[in-house]
C-alpha positions, 0 to 999 in steps of 0.5 A: 303724428298720432297726436296731430291726427287725434287733434284733427279728429277731435276738431272734425268730430266736434264741428262736423257730424259724429264719426265713430272709429269703426274697425269692422269694416274700417272707415276713413278715420280708422284707416288714417289712424292706423297709417299715423301709428305706422308712420310713428313706429317706422320713424322710431325704428329708423332713428333707433337703428343708427349707432355711433361707434 
């Protein structure tokens, strides 16, 4: 998910106007990056929690 976000951001940054990742205040690109990282981490946590005995 995070790699997909990065590819979309690179394309949008190259085609559209320059949009830096700002953390103070958080802009739209940074908010979606935080969301993508959170989804990646929660998916890894959910898959790793099941054990076969």
